[in-house]
Each structure stands twice: as C-alpha cells, then as structure tokens.
C-alpha positions in Angstrom: -12.6 14.6 17.8 -12.0 15.0 21.5 -11.4 18.2 23.3 -7.7 17.8 23.7 -7.3 17.4 19.9 -9.5 20.4 19.2 -7.5 22.5 21.7 -4.2 21.5 20.1 -5.7 22.2 16.6 -6.8 25.7 17.7 -3.4 26.4 19.2 -1.7 25.2 16.0 -4.1 27.2 13.8 -3.3 30.4 15.8 0.4 29.8 15.5 0.1 29.2 11.8 -1.9 32.4 11.4 0.8 34.3 13.3 3.6 32.7 11.2 1.7 33.7 8.0 1.4 37.2 9.3 5.1 37.4 10.0 5.9 36.0 6.5 3.7 38.6 4.9 5.2 41.4 6.9 8.7 40.3 5.8 7.4 39.9 2.2 8.6 36.3 1.9 6.6 34.0 -0.3 6.9 30.3 -0.5 9.0 29.1 -3.4 7.7 26.5 -5.9 9.9 23.9 -4.2 8.5 24.7 -0.8 5.0 24.2 -2.1 6.0 21.0 -3.7 7.6 19.7 -0.5 4.6 20.7 1.6 2.3 19.0 -0.9 4.5 15.8 -0.7 4.4 15.9 3.1 0.6 16.3 3.2 0.1 13.7 0.5 2.1 11.1 2.4 0.2 11.8 5.6 -3.2 11.6 3.9 -2.4 8.5 1.9 -1.3 6.7 5.1 -4.6 7.6 6.7 -6.6 6.5 3.7 -4.6 3.2 3.6 -5.4 2.5 7.3 -9.1 3.3 7.0 -9.6 1.2 3.8 -7.7 -1.8 5.3 -9.9 -1.7 8.4 -13.0 -1.5 6.3 -11.9 -4.5 4.2 -11.2 -6.4 7.4 -14.9 -5.9 8.5 -16.3 -7.1 5.2 -14.7 -10.4 3.9 -14.2 -10.6 0.2 -12.8 -7.2 -0.4 -9.4 -6.9 -2.1 -7.2 -4.1 -1.1 -4.8 -2.3 -3.5 -2.4 0.6 -3.0 -2.6 3.1 -5.9 0.4 5.0 -7.3 -0.8 6.2 -10.7 -0.8 9.3 -12.9 -4.2 10.3 -11.4 -2.7 10.2 -7.9 -1.8 8.2 -4.8 -4.1 6.4 -2.5 -6.0 3.1 -2.0 -8.8 1.1 -3.4 -10.9 -1.8 -2.2 -12.9 -3.9 -4.6 -15.3 -6.8 -4.4 -17.1 -8.9 -7.0 -20.3 -10.8 -6.0 -22.8 -12.9 -7.9 -26.5 -12.5 -7.4 -28.6 -15.6 -7.9 -32.3 -14.8 -8.1 -35.1 -17.3 -8.4 -35.8 -17.8 -12.2 -33.2 -15.2 -13.2 -29.8 -15.3 -14.7 -26.8 -15.0 -12.4 -25.7 -11.3 -12.3 -22.2 -10.0 -11.5 -22.2 -7.2 -8.9 -19.2 -4.9 -8.6 -18.4 -2.9 -5.5 -15.5 -0.5 -4.9 -14.3 2.4 -2.8 -11.3 4.4 -4.1 -9.6 7.4 -2.5 -6.8 9.2 -4.2 -4.7 12.4 -3.5 -4.1 14.1 -6.8 -0.5 15.0 -7.8 1.0 18.5 -7.3 0.0 21.1 -9.8 0.8 24.8 -10.4 -2.5 25.8 -8.7 -0.8 24.8 -5.3 -3.8 22.8 -4.0 -4.0 19.4 -2.3 -7.0 17.5 -3.6 -8.7 14.4 -2.3 -11.0 12.4 -4.7 -13.3 9.6 -3.7 -15.3 7.2 -5.9 -17.7 4.6 -4.5 -19.8 2.0 -6.3 -22.0 -0.5 -4.5 -23.5 -3.5 -6.4 -23.0 -1.8 -9.8 -24.5 1.5 -8.7 -22.4 4.6 -8.3 -22.9 5.8 -4.7 -20.7 8.9 -4.8 -18.0 10.6 -6.7 -16.6 13.5 -4.7 -13.6 15.7 -4.4 -12.4 18.2 -1.8 -9.4 20.5 -2.0 -7.6 23.2 0.0 -4.7 25.4 -0.9 -1.4 23.8 0.2 -0.4 26.9 2.2 -3.7 26.8 4.1 -4.3 23.1 4.3 -5.8 21.6 7.4 -4.9 17.9 7.6 -7.3 17.2 10.5 -10.2 18.3 8.3 -9.0 16.0 5.4 -8.6 13.1 7.8 -12.1 13.7 9.2 -13.5 13.8 5.7 -11.8 10.5 4.8 -13.3 9.0 8.0 -16.7 10.3 7.1 -16.7 9.0 3.6 -15.5 5.6 4.7 -18.2 5.4 7.4 -20.8 6.4 4.9 -19.7 3.7 2.4 -19.7 1.1 5.2 -23.2 2.0 6.2 -24.5 1.9 2.7 -22.7 -1.3 1.8 -24.0 -3.1 4.9 -27.5 -2.0 4.1 -27.4 -3.1 0.5 -25.4 -6.4 1.0 
C-alpha cells in the first residue's frame, strides 16, 4: 500500500473513531437493520475484489475455470482445474486444484467473515478464515488479506505445476 492510501486510511480511521465516540456519547446503538446493511455493503465490496483477483489469477494460468459463488455458505468466487499426471510406468492420475474465497452470510454475531480454501494437485494447501466485527471492519485489511492469499496460492501453484 503506498503512502497516500495509508494516509487516507489513517484519516478515515480517526474520523471513524471520532464518530464512534460521538455515537457512544449520545447513547445510540446500531440497529439490526443497520448492521445488516453495513454487512451487505462490505460483502459486495469484498466479493468484487475477490472476483477481480481470482479472474486475474486464472488469466495467468491457462486451464482454470472461474465460477462466481452465491450459496448458503456465502458469496465469493472459485477457480478450479483438473490435470492428468502421466508418469513412466504408472497409471494416469487425476490432479485437482482449486482456490475458493467466500464471504459468509450475515449472522446475529455481527461479524464479517472471509473463508479461503486452497488445494493444489490433490493436496490441501490452506483452509483459513478471518473475521472482524461489522462495526469495526477495515475493508483495506480484508482486501490486503485476499491479495496475500491469492499471491501465496499463485506462488505455490507455479512451484508445484
């Protein structure tokens, strides 16, 4: 993240802290509907970022199939690829690779949760989740985390392929 983005983030964080202080002083709490709307806003922002990152990754490695996910488990994207390994004197082996990132649906705990699962050549590479309370969520940190996990997957896939 460049300095300008960090500076803007620090300013926004300070303003958010001030707004939170004012809300506490007035005694106002977010209603359930406000939490739900904020979660929806963050989910859309995050799924767009996930979508863009996984599409770019699939463009760099031919053979991946991209799919947008809208399921009970959440919203996000998945890339998958099936390969066949032909070793000398061995049977042909099917090798499955995938990277899936999903934002879980809104729950009464008022959190936004990102879940990522990665498998490379039939071996689970990682299965992670990260969450923050909706009222305190920092979308820049979520987007940085998505970038990090996609880059890690790309590095491991290119090494093993």
